[in-house]
mmCIF file of the C-alpha atoms, coordinates in Angstrom:
data_MODEL
# 
_entry.id   MODEL 
# 
loop_
_atom_site.group_PDB 
_atom_site.id 
_atom_site.type_symbol 
_atom_site.label_atom_id 
_atom_site.label_alt_id 
_atom_site.label_comp_id 
_atom_site.label_asym_id 
_atom_site.label_entity_id 
_atom_site.label_seq_id 
_atom_site.pdbx_PDB_ins_code 
_atom_site.Cartn_x 
_atom_site.Cartn_y 
_atom_site.Cartn_z 
_atom_site.occupancy 
_atom_site.B_iso_or_equiv 
_atom_site.pdbx_formal_charge 
_atom_site.auth_seq_id 
_atom_site.auth_comp_id 
_atom_site.auth_asym_id 
_atom_site.auth_atom_id 
_atom_site.pdbx_PDB_model_num 
ATOM 1   C CA . UNK A 1 1   ? 225.056 82.698 118.453 1.00 0.00 ? 1   UNK A CA 1 
ATOM 2   C CA . UNK A 1 2   ? 222.916 80.684 115.302 1.00 0.00 ? 2   UNK A CA 1 
ATOM 3   C CA . UNK A 1 3   ? 223.482 77.370 118.086 1.00 0.00 ? 3   UNK A CA 1 
ATOM 4   C CA . UNK A 1 4   ? 221.998 79.372 120.989 1.00 0.00 ? 4   UNK A CA 1 
ATOM 5   C CA . UNK A 1 5   ? 218.762 80.430 118.821 1.00 0.00 ? 5   UNK A CA 1 
ATOM 6   C CA . UNK A 1 6   ? 218.337 76.911 117.607 1.00 0.00 ? 6   UNK A CA 1 
ATOM 7   C CA . UNK A 1 7   ? 218.400 75.614 121.307 1.00 0.00 ? 7   UNK A CA 1 
ATOM 8   C CA . UNK A 1 8   ? 216.355 78.157 122.668 1.00 0.00 ? 8   UNK A CA 1 
ATOM 9   C CA . UNK A 1 9   ? 213.677 77.217 119.505 1.00 0.00 ? 9   UNK A CA 1 
ATOM 10  C CA . UNK A 1 10  ? 213.766 74.105 120.653 1.00 0.00 ? 10  UNK A CA 1 
ATOM 11  C CA . UNK A 1 11  ? 213.132 74.511 124.304 1.00 0.00 ? 11  UNK A CA 1 
ATOM 12  C CA . UNK A 1 12  ? 209.911 76.243 122.877 1.00 0.00 ? 12  UNK A CA 1 
ATOM 13  C CA . UNK A 1 13  ? 208.877 73.625 121.074 1.00 0.00 ? 13  UNK A CA 1 
ATOM 14  C CA . UNK A 1 14  ? 209.101 70.999 124.178 1.00 0.00 ? 14  UNK A CA 1 
ATOM 15  C CA . UNK A 1 15  ? 207.420 73.296 126.640 1.00 0.00 ? 15  UNK A CA 1 
ATOM 16  C CA . UNK A 1 16  ? 204.718 73.337 123.417 1.00 0.00 ? 16  UNK A CA 1 
ATOM 17  C CA . UNK A 1 17  ? 204.452 69.461 122.913 1.00 0.00 ? 17  UNK A CA 1 
ATOM 18  C CA . UNK A 1 18  ? 204.564 68.960 126.514 1.00 0.00 ? 18  UNK A CA 1 
ATOM 19  C CA . UNK A 1 19  ? 202.097 71.799 127.627 1.00 0.00 ? 19  UNK A CA 1 
ATOM 20  C CA . UNK A 1 20  ? 199.197 70.938 125.770 1.00 0.00 ? 20  UNK A CA 1 
ATOM 21  C CA . UNK A 1 21  ? 197.149 69.524 128.845 1.00 0.00 ? 21  UNK A CA 1 
ATOM 22  C CA . UNK A 1 22  ? 196.792 73.074 130.287 1.00 0.00 ? 22  UNK A CA 1 
ATOM 23  C CA . UNK A 1 23  ? 193.159 73.921 131.895 1.00 0.00 ? 23  UNK A CA 1 
ATOM 24  C CA . UNK A 1 24  ? 192.028 73.857 128.124 1.00 0.00 ? 24  UNK A CA 1 
ATOM 25  C CA . UNK A 1 25  ? 194.177 71.200 126.924 1.00 0.00 ? 25  UNK A CA 1 
ATOM 26  C CA . UNK A 1 26  ? 190.678 69.039 126.702 1.00 0.00 ? 26  UNK A CA 1 
ATOM 27  C CA . UNK A 1 27  ? 189.459 66.011 128.040 1.00 0.00 ? 27  UNK A CA 1 
ATOM 28  C CA . UNK A 1 28  ? 191.131 63.364 129.478 1.00 0.00 ? 28  UNK A CA 1 
ATOM 29  C CA . UNK A 1 29  ? 190.532 60.210 126.804 1.00 0.00 ? 29  UNK A CA 1 
ATOM 30  C CA . UNK A 1 30  ? 187.301 58.297 128.888 1.00 0.00 ? 30  UNK A CA 1 
ATOM 31  C CA . UNK A 1 31  ? 186.042 54.835 128.203 1.00 0.00 ? 31  UNK A CA 1 
ATOM 32  C CA . UNK A 1 32  ? 183.222 55.525 126.236 1.00 0.00 ? 32  UNK A CA 1 
ATOM 33  C CA . UNK A 1 33  ? 179.769 53.545 126.623 1.00 0.00 ? 33  UNK A CA 1 
ATOM 34  C CA . UNK A 1 34  ? 179.113 50.995 124.851 1.00 0.00 ? 34  UNK A CA 1 
ATOM 35  C CA . UNK A 1 35  ? 176.631 52.495 122.628 1.00 0.00 ? 35  UNK A CA 1 
ATOM 36  C CA . UNK A 1 36  ? 175.538 52.409 119.086 1.00 0.00 ? 36  UNK A CA 1 
ATOM 37  C CA . UNK A 1 37  ? 174.358 56.065 117.331 1.00 0.00 ? 37  UNK A CA 1 
ATOM 38  C CA . UNK A 1 38  ? 171.234 56.193 115.036 1.00 0.00 ? 38  UNK A CA 1 
ATOM 39  C CA . UNK A 1 39  ? 172.189 60.124 115.177 1.00 0.00 ? 39  UNK A CA 1 
ATOM 40  C CA . UNK A 1 40  ? 172.575 62.494 117.376 1.00 0.00 ? 40  UNK A CA 1 
ATOM 41  C CA . UNK A 1 41  ? 170.136 65.980 117.952 1.00 0.00 ? 41  UNK A CA 1 
ATOM 42  C CA . UNK A 1 42  ? 172.105 68.779 117.953 1.00 0.00 ? 42  UNK A CA 1 
ATOM 43  C CA . UNK A 1 43  ? 170.292 71.495 120.324 1.00 0.00 ? 43  UNK A CA 1 
ATOM 44  C CA . UNK A 1 44  ? 170.368 75.968 119.621 1.00 0.00 ? 44  UNK A CA 1 
ATOM 45  C CA . UNK A 1 45  ? 173.195 77.478 121.601 1.00 0.00 ? 45  UNK A CA 1 
ATOM 46  C CA . UNK A 1 46  ? 171.592 77.972 125.447 1.00 0.00 ? 46  UNK A CA 1 
ATOM 47  C CA . UNK A 1 47  ? 173.059 80.927 127.035 1.00 0.00 ? 47  UNK A CA 1 
ATOM 48  C CA . UNK A 1 48  ? 173.719 81.262 130.889 1.00 0.00 ? 48  UNK A CA 1 
ATOM 49  C CA . UNK A 1 49  ? 173.663 85.216 131.165 1.00 0.00 ? 49  UNK A CA 1 
ATOM 50  C CA . UNK A 1 50  ? 174.026 86.625 134.873 1.00 0.00 ? 50  UNK A CA 1 
ATOM 51  C CA . UNK A 1 51  ? 170.157 87.699 135.524 1.00 0.00 ? 51  UNK A CA 1 
ATOM 52  C CA . UNK A 1 52  ? 170.330 91.795 135.137 1.00 0.00 ? 52  UNK A CA 1 
ATOM 53  C CA . UNK A 1 53  ? 173.174 91.474 132.934 1.00 0.00 ? 53  UNK A CA 1 
ATOM 54  C CA . UNK A 1 54  ? 171.517 93.398 129.993 1.00 0.00 ? 54  UNK A CA 1 
ATOM 55  C CA . UNK A 1 55  ? 174.758 94.192 128.078 1.00 0.00 ? 55  UNK A CA 1 
ATOM 56  C CA . UNK A 1 56  ? 176.364 90.532 128.831 1.00 0.00 ? 56  UNK A CA 1 
ATOM 57  C CA . UNK A 1 57  ? 173.420 88.975 127.228 1.00 0.00 ? 57  UNK A CA 1 
ATOM 58  C CA . UNK A 1 58  ? 173.343 91.349 124.341 1.00 0.00 ? 58  UNK A CA 1 
ATOM 59  C CA . UNK A 1 59  ? 176.674 90.272 123.349 1.00 0.00 ? 59  UNK A CA 1 
ATOM 60  C CA . UNK A 1 60  ? 175.750 86.538 124.619 1.00 0.00 ? 60  UNK A CA 1 
ATOM 61  C CA . UNK A 1 61  ? 173.520 86.224 121.633 1.00 0.00 ? 61  UNK A CA 1 
ATOM 62  C CA . UNK A 1 62  ? 175.648 87.657 119.189 1.00 0.00 ? 62  UNK A CA 1 
ATOM 63  C CA . UNK A 1 63  ? 177.813 84.670 120.372 1.00 0.00 ? 63  UNK A CA 1 
ATOM 64  C CA . UNK A 1 64  ? 174.960 82.135 120.672 1.00 0.00 ? 64  UNK A CA 1 
ATOM 65  C CA . UNK A 1 65  ? 174.439 83.538 116.667 1.00 0.00 ? 65  UNK A CA 1 
ATOM 66  C CA . UNK A 1 66  ? 178.474 82.729 115.535 1.00 0.00 ? 66  UNK A CA 1 
ATOM 67  C CA . UNK A 1 67  ? 178.560 79.443 117.871 1.00 0.00 ? 67  UNK A CA 1 
ATOM 68  C CA . UNK A 1 68  ? 175.600 77.828 116.286 1.00 0.00 ? 68  UNK A CA 1 
ATOM 69  C CA . UNK A 1 69  ? 176.177 78.898 113.131 1.00 0.00 ? 69  UNK A CA 1 
ATOM 70  C CA . UNK A 1 70  ? 180.082 77.534 113.698 1.00 0.00 ? 70  UNK A CA 1 
ATOM 71  C CA . UNK A 1 71  ? 178.214 73.804 114.630 1.00 0.00 ? 71  UNK A CA 1 
ATOM 72  C CA . UNK A 1 72  ? 176.487 74.099 111.063 1.00 0.00 ? 72  UNK A CA 1 
ATOM 73  C CA . UNK A 1 73  ? 180.022 74.236 109.713 1.00 0.00 ? 73  UNK A CA 1 
ATOM 74  C CA . UNK A 1 74  ? 181.299 71.756 111.559 1.00 0.00 ? 74  UNK A CA 1 
ATOM 75  C CA . UNK A 1 75  ? 178.761 68.835 110.825 1.00 0.00 ? 75  UNK A CA 1 
ATOM 76  C CA . UNK A 1 76  ? 178.590 69.749 107.660 1.00 0.00 ? 76  UNK A CA 1 
ATOM 77  C CA . UNK A 1 77  ? 176.122 67.251 105.738 1.00 0.00 ? 77  UNK A CA 1 
ATOM 78  C CA . UNK A 1 78  ? 176.219 64.680 108.606 1.00 0.00 ? 78  UNK A CA 1 
ATOM 79  C CA . UNK A 1 79  ? 174.187 61.600 107.876 1.00 0.00 ? 79  UNK A CA 1 
ATOM 80  C CA . UNK A 1 80  ? 174.142 61.208 112.010 1.00 0.00 ? 80  UNK A CA 1 
ATOM 81  C CA . UNK A 1 81  ? 173.957 64.111 112.700 1.00 0.00 ? 81  UNK A CA 1 
ATOM 82  C CA . UNK A 1 82  ? 170.459 66.487 112.875 1.00 0.00 ? 82  UNK A CA 1 
ATOM 83  C CA . UNK A 1 83  ? 170.832 70.064 113.586 1.00 0.00 ? 83  UNK A CA 1 
ATOM 84  C CA . UNK A 1 84  ? 167.641 71.171 114.917 1.00 0.00 ? 84  UNK A CA 1 
ATOM 85  C CA . UNK A 1 85  ? 165.412 74.542 115.546 1.00 0.00 ? 85  UNK A CA 1 
ATOM 86  C CA . UNK A 1 86  ? 164.734 76.678 118.404 1.00 0.00 ? 86  UNK A CA 1 
ATOM 87  C CA . UNK A 1 87  ? 161.071 75.892 117.066 1.00 0.00 ? 87  UNK A CA 1 
ATOM 88  C CA . UNK A 1 88  ? 161.763 71.974 116.791 1.00 0.00 ? 88  UNK A CA 1 
ATOM 89  C CA . UNK A 1 89  ? 163.601 72.045 120.352 1.00 0.00 ? 89  UNK A CA 1 
ATOM 90  C CA . UNK A 1 90  ? 160.863 73.722 122.320 1.00 0.00 ? 90  UNK A CA 1 
ATOM 91  C CA . UNK A 1 91  ? 161.616 73.517 125.905 1.00 0.00 ? 91  UNK A CA 1 
ATOM 92  C CA . UNK A 1 92  ? 164.320 71.786 125.445 1.00 0.00 ? 92  UNK A CA 1 
ATOM 93  C CA . UNK A 1 93  ? 166.006 75.242 123.681 1.00 0.00 ? 93  UNK A CA 1 
ATOM 94  C CA . UNK A 1 94  ? 166.534 76.795 127.401 1.00 0.00 ? 94  UNK A CA 1 
ATOM 95  C CA . UNK A 1 95  ? 169.402 77.163 129.605 1.00 0.00 ? 95  UNK A CA 1 
ATOM 96  C CA . UNK A 1 96  ? 168.351 74.184 131.918 1.00 0.00 ? 96  UNK A CA 1 
ATOM 97  C CA . UNK A 1 97  ? 167.548 71.271 129.598 1.00 0.00 ? 97  UNK A CA 1 
ATOM 98  C CA . UNK A 1 98  ? 165.478 68.576 131.468 1.00 0.00 ? 98  UNK A CA 1 
ATOM 99  C CA . UNK A 1 99  ? 165.735 64.770 129.958 1.00 0.00 ? 99  UNK A CA 1 
ATOM 100 C CA . UNK A 1 100 ? 162.306 64.659 128.966 1.00 0.00 ? 100 UNK A CA 1 
ATOM 101 C CA . UNK A 1 101 ? 162.731 68.166 126.510 1.00 0.00 ? 101 UNK A CA 1 
ATOM 102 C CA . UNK A 1 102 ? 165.813 66.477 125.288 1.00 0.00 ? 102 UNK A CA 1 
ATOM 103 C CA . UNK A 1 103 ? 164.237 63.642 124.689 1.00 0.00 ? 103 UNK A CA 1 
ATOM 104 C CA . UNK A 1 104 ? 160.998 64.809 122.749 1.00 0.00 ? 104 UNK A CA 1 
ATOM 105 C CA . UNK A 1 105 ? 162.856 67.090 120.695 1.00 0.00 ? 105 UNK A CA 1 
ATOM 106 C CA . UNK A 1 106 ? 165.579 64.435 119.626 1.00 0.00 ? 106 UNK A CA 1 
ATOM 107 C CA . UNK A 1 107 ? 162.556 61.709 119.062 1.00 0.00 ? 107 UNK A CA 1 
ATOM 108 C CA . UNK A 1 108 ? 161.093 64.362 116.357 1.00 0.00 ? 108 UNK A CA 1 
ATOM 109 C CA . UNK A 1 109 ? 164.001 63.860 114.553 1.00 0.00 ? 109 UNK A CA 1 
ATOM 110 C CA . UNK A 1 110 ? 164.424 60.476 114.913 1.00 0.00 ? 110 UNK A CA 1 
ATOM 111 C CA . UNK A 1 111 ? 167.639 60.687 117.012 1.00 0.00 ? 111 UNK A CA 1 
ATOM 112 C CA . UNK A 1 112 ? 168.724 58.046 119.908 1.00 0.00 ? 112 UNK A CA 1 
ATOM 113 C CA . UNK A 1 113 ? 171.256 60.875 121.621 1.00 0.00 ? 113 UNK A CA 1 
ATOM 114 C CA . UNK A 1 114 ? 171.242 64.579 121.883 1.00 0.00 ? 114 UNK A CA 1 
ATOM 115 C CA . UNK A 1 115 ? 174.096 67.688 122.012 1.00 0.00 ? 115 UNK A CA 1 
ATOM 116 C CA . UNK A 1 116 ? 173.635 70.500 124.203 1.00 0.00 ? 116 UNK A CA 1 
ATOM 117 C CA . UNK A 1 117 ? 175.695 73.429 124.376 1.00 0.00 ? 117 UNK A CA 1 
ATOM 118 C CA . UNK A 1 118 ? 175.869 76.492 126.595 1.00 0.00 ? 118 UNK A CA 1 
ATOM 119 C CA . UNK A 1 119 ? 177.320 79.469 126.210 1.00 0.00 ? 119 UNK A CA 1 
ATOM 120 C CA . UNK A 1 120 ? 179.028 81.461 129.264 1.00 0.00 ? 120 UNK A CA 1 
ATOM 121 C CA . UNK A 1 121 ? 181.153 84.389 128.132 1.00 0.00 ? 121 UNK A CA 1 
ATOM 122 C CA . UNK A 1 122 ? 181.654 86.240 124.558 1.00 0.00 ? 122 UNK A CA 1 
ATOM 123 C CA . UNK A 1 123 ? 184.195 88.935 124.536 1.00 0.00 ? 123 UNK A CA 1 
ATOM 124 C CA . UNK A 1 124 ? 185.670 90.829 121.402 1.00 0.00 ? 124 UNK A CA 1 
ATOM 125 C CA . UNK A 1 125 ? 188.797 91.974 121.661 1.00 0.00 ? 125 UNK A CA 1 
ATOM 126 C CA . UNK A 1 126 ? 189.714 96.037 121.667 1.00 0.00 ? 126 UNK A CA 1 
ATOM 127 C CA . UNK A 1 127 ? 191.942 97.487 119.395 1.00 0.00 ? 127 UNK A CA 1 
ATOM 128 C CA . UNK A 1 128 ? 193.783 95.040 116.391 1.00 0.00 ? 128 UNK A CA 1 
ATOM 129 C CA . UNK A 1 129 ? 195.047 91.912 115.375 1.00 0.00 ? 129 UNK A CA 1 
ATOM 130 C CA . UNK A 1 130 ? 198.717 93.401 116.263 1.00 0.00 ? 130 UNK A CA 1 
ATOM 131 C CA . UNK A 1 131 ? 198.153 96.218 119.572 1.00 0.00 ? 131 UNK A CA 1 
ATOM 132 C CA . UNK A 1 132 ? 194.787 95.147 121.173 1.00 0.00 ? 132 UNK A CA 1 
ATOM 133 C CA . UNK A 1 133 ? 194.266 96.702 124.364 1.00 0.00 ? 133 UNK A CA 1 
ATOM 134 C CA . UNK A 1 134 ? 192.007 93.825 125.876 1.00 0.00 ? 134 UNK A CA 1 
ATOM 135 C CA . UNK A 1 135 ? 192.329 90.516 124.567 1.00 0.00 ? 135 UNK A CA 1 
ATOM 136 C CA . UNK A 1 136 ? 189.094 87.988 122.988 1.00 0.00 ? 136 UNK A CA 1 
ATOM 137 C CA . UNK A 1 137 ? 187.613 85.931 125.642 1.00 0.00 ? 137 UNK A CA 1 
ATOM 138 C CA . UNK A 1 138 ? 185.183 82.632 125.390 1.00 0.00 ? 138 UNK A CA 1 
ATOM 139 C CA . UNK A 1 139 ? 183.716 80.608 127.310 1.00 0.00 ? 139 UNK A CA 1 
ATOM 140 C CA . UNK A 1 140 ? 181.115 77.090 126.662 1.00 0.00 ? 140 UNK A CA 1 
ATOM 141 C CA . UNK A 1 141 ? 180.314 73.707 127.711 1.00 0.00 ? 141 UNK A CA 1 
ATOM 142 C CA . UNK A 1 142 ? 178.945 71.163 125.684 1.00 0.00 ? 142 UNK A CA 1 
ATOM 143 C CA . UNK A 1 143 ? 177.869 67.543 126.447 1.00 0.00 ? 143 UNK A CA 1 
ATOM 144 C CA . UNK A 1 144 ? 176.545 64.781 124.294 1.00 0.00 ? 144 UNK A CA 1 
ATOM 145 C CA . UNK A 1 145 ? 174.090 62.302 126.412 1.00 0.00 ? 145 UNK A CA 1 
ATOM 146 C CA . UNK A 1 146 ? 172.310 59.065 125.013 1.00 0.00 ? 146 UNK A CA 1 
ATOM 147 C CA . UNK A 1 147 ? 168.585 58.641 125.125 1.00 0.00 ? 147 UNK A CA 1 
ATOM 148 C CA . UNK A 1 148 ? 166.384 57.633 126.802 1.00 0.00 ? 148 UNK A CA 1 
ATOM 149 C CA . UNK A 1 149 ? 168.540 56.811 129.888 1.00 0.00 ? 149 UNK A CA 1 
ATOM 150 C CA . UNK A 1 150 ? 170.535 60.083 129.862 1.00 0.00 ? 150 UNK A CA 1 
ATOM 151 C CA . UNK A 1 151 ? 173.810 58.704 130.256 1.00 0.00 ? 151 UNK A CA 1 
ATOM 152 C CA . UNK A 1 152 ? 176.882 60.975 129.297 1.00 0.00 ? 152 UNK A CA 1 
ATOM 153 C CA . UNK A 1 153 ? 179.053 60.292 126.557 1.00 0.00 ? 153 UNK A CA 1 
ATOM 154 C CA . UNK A 1 154 ? 180.967 62.852 125.916 1.00 0.00 ? 154 UNK A CA 1 
ATOM 155 C CA . UNK A 1 155 ? 181.608 66.333 127.792 1.00 0.00 ? 155 UNK A CA 1 
ATOM 156 C CA . UNK A 1 156 ? 183.583 69.335 127.839 1.00 0.00 ? 156 UNK A CA 1 
ATOM 157 C CA . UNK A 1 157 ? 184.110 73.165 128.362 1.00 0.00 ? 157 UNK A CA 1 
ATOM 158 C CA . UNK A 1 158 ? 186.797 75.896 127.281 1.00 0.00 ? 158 UNK A CA 1 
ATOM 159 C CA . UNK A 1 159 ? 187.130 78.663 128.970 1.00 0.00 ? 159 UNK A CA 1 
ATOM 160 C CA . UNK A 1 160 ? 189.814 80.670 127.095 1.00 0.00 ? 160 UNK A CA 1 
ATOM 161 C CA . UNK A 1 161 ? 191.472 84.398 127.472 1.00 0.00 ? 161 UNK A CA 1 
ATOM 162 C CA . UNK A 1 162 ? 193.899 84.752 124.510 1.00 0.00 ? 162 UNK A CA 1 
ATOM 163 C CA . UNK A 1 163 ? 197.455 85.447 126.316 1.00 0.00 ? 163 UNK A CA 1 
ATOM 164 C CA . UNK A 1 164 ? 200.424 86.545 124.853 1.00 0.00 ? 164 UNK A CA 1 
ATOM 165 C CA . UNK A 1 165 ? 203.356 84.162 124.002 1.00 0.00 ? 165 UNK A CA 1 
ATOM 166 C CA . UNK A 1 166 ? 205.524 85.361 126.521 1.00 0.00 ? 166 UNK A CA 1 
ATOM 167 C CA . UNK A 1 167 ? 203.080 85.675 129.459 1.00 0.00 ? 167 UNK A CA 1 
ATOM 168 C CA . UNK A 1 168 ? 202.774 81.783 129.070 1.00 0.00 ? 168 UNK A CA 1 
ATOM 169 C CA . UNK A 1 169 ? 205.142 79.605 126.231 1.00 0.00 ? 169 UNK A CA 1 
ATOM 170 C CA . UNK A 1 170 ? 203.288 76.921 127.112 1.00 0.00 ? 170 UNK A CA 1 
ATOM 171 C CA . UNK A 1 171 ? 201.158 77.811 124.180 1.00 0.00 ? 171 UNK A CA 1 
ATOM 172 C CA . UNK A 1 172 ? 203.527 78.333 121.686 1.00 0.00 ? 172 UNK A CA 1 
ATOM 173 C CA . UNK A 1 173 ? 202.035 75.878 119.767 1.00 0.00 ? 173 UNK A CA 1 
ATOM 174 C CA . UNK A 1 174 ? 198.006 77.459 119.247 1.00 0.00 ? 174 UNK A CA 1 
ATOM 175 C CA . UNK A 1 175 ? 200.144 80.943 119.182 1.00 0.00 ? 175 UNK A CA 1 
ATOM 176 C CA . UNK A 1 176 ? 201.784 80.061 115.966 1.00 0.00 ? 176 UNK A CA 1 
ATOM 177 C CA . UNK A 1 177 ? 198.489 78.716 114.209 1.00 0.00 ? 177 UNK A CA 1 
ATOM 178 C CA . UNK A 1 178 ? 197.255 81.998 114.648 1.00 0.00 ? 178 UNK A CA 1 
ATOM 179 C CA . UNK A 1 179 ? 200.491 83.658 113.904 1.00 0.00 ? 179 UNK A CA 1 
ATOM 180 C CA . UNK A 1 180 ? 201.370 85.468 116.559 1.00 0.00 ? 180 UNK A CA 1 
ATOM 181 C CA . UNK A 1 181 ? 198.294 87.829 115.825 1.00 0.00 ? 181 UNK A CA 1 
ATOM 182 C CA . UNK A 1 182 ? 195.606 88.760 118.838 1.00 0.00 ? 182 UNK A CA 1 
ATOM 183 C CA . UNK A 1 183 ? 192.592 86.966 117.120 1.00 0.00 ? 183 UNK A CA 1 
ATOM 184 C CA . UNK A 1 184 ? 188.824 87.821 117.385 1.00 0.00 ? 184 UNK A CA 1 
ATOM 185 C CA . UNK A 1 185 ? 186.016 85.756 119.712 1.00 0.00 ? 185 UNK A CA 1 
ATOM 186 C CA . UNK A 1 186 ? 184.661 84.158 116.576 1.00 0.00 ? 186 UNK A CA 1 
ATOM 187 C CA . UNK A 1 187 ? 187.972 82.544 116.188 1.00 0.00 ? 187 UNK A CA 1 
ATOM 188 C CA . UNK A 1 188 ? 188.703 81.828 119.563 1.00 0.00 ? 188 UNK A CA 1 
ATOM 189 C CA . UNK A 1 189 ? 185.284 80.015 119.453 1.00 0.00 ? 189 UNK A CA 1 
ATOM 190 C CA . UNK A 1 190 ? 185.834 78.279 116.885 1.00 0.00 ? 190 UNK A CA 1 
ATOM 191 C CA . UNK A 1 191 ? 189.664 76.863 117.833 1.00 0.00 ? 191 UNK A CA 1 
ATOM 192 C CA . UNK A 1 192 ? 187.773 75.601 121.175 1.00 0.00 ? 192 UNK A CA 1 
ATOM 193 C CA . UNK A 1 193 ? 184.818 74.146 119.317 1.00 0.00 ? 193 UNK A CA 1 
ATOM 194 C CA . UNK A 1 194 ? 186.867 71.733 117.149 1.00 0.00 ? 194 UNK A CA 1 
ATOM 195 C CA . UNK A 1 195 ? 189.510 70.990 120.218 1.00 0.00 ? 195 UNK A CA 1 
ATOM 196 C CA . UNK A 1 196 ? 186.730 69.986 121.980 1.00 0.00 ? 196 UNK A CA 1 
ATOM 197 C CA . UNK A 1 197 ? 184.412 67.956 119.613 1.00 0.00 ? 197 UNK A CA 1 
ATOM 198 C CA . UNK A 1 198 ? 187.646 66.385 118.002 1.00 0.00 ? 198 UNK A CA 1 
ATOM 199 C CA . UNK A 1 199 ? 187.820 65.067 121.404 1.00 0.00 ? 199 UNK A CA 1 
ATOM 200 C CA . UNK A 1 200 ? 184.862 63.021 121.224 1.00 0.00 ? 200 UNK A CA 1 
ATOM 201 C CA . UNK A 1 201 ? 184.907 59.958 118.713 1.00 0.00 ? 201 UNK A CA 1 
ATOM 202 C CA . UNK A 1 202 ? 181.150 60.236 118.449 1.00 0.00 ? 202 UNK A CA 1 
ATOM 203 C CA . UNK A 1 203 ? 181.075 63.784 117.133 1.00 0.00 ? 203 UNK A CA 1 
ATOM 204 C CA . UNK A 1 204 ? 184.320 64.158 115.768 1.00 0.00 ? 204 UNK A CA 1 
ATOM 205 C CA . UNK A 1 205 ? 184.773 65.129 111.921 1.00 0.00 ? 205 UNK A CA 1 
ATOM 206 C CA . UNK A 1 206 ? 187.852 63.095 111.899 1.00 0.00 ? 206 UNK A CA 1 
ATOM 207 C CA . UNK A 1 207 ? 186.276 60.044 110.551 1.00 0.00 ? 207 UNK A CA 1 
# 
């Protein structure tokens, strides 16, 4: 019996290791442009709510506040990152940032790159960490552009709704990290942000 359980556990771990390249497994490693970063200006999170969806707009506003704080926590006191306010961002703080507006916002803080993040979905779980009726779900994208030409240095998107372990064994590692519990939208957002930014050598906190 012990041998059977050991084989089953090994199988789960193998699936987890081999299945990290799902739709949210992180972007493939690309050859990055030859670019020397002085600093990157990080814009406030933009919100992309559908027209007329007031309830969605309210939850997105809550999620954007959470994501802005998580960006501050992720970058900490790094000298090559400038977290700019909504006032400093000006016209660049909207959901459709033009290159001219982005350049103007970055120049205010003396940077040669800009980071834009857009939140598309933010749904909190319904229920507790062991008996959730509906799981948390989040969706966002980011991109880092060099200035003044607007070349994309890094980009990525994260669309995730937590699933029960037995519904998707490929996410065994993530489920283990969460203690096999139903997580909050904030936790899901934090995991997605760390996963995406860690894949960009210009932004990764793993220096």
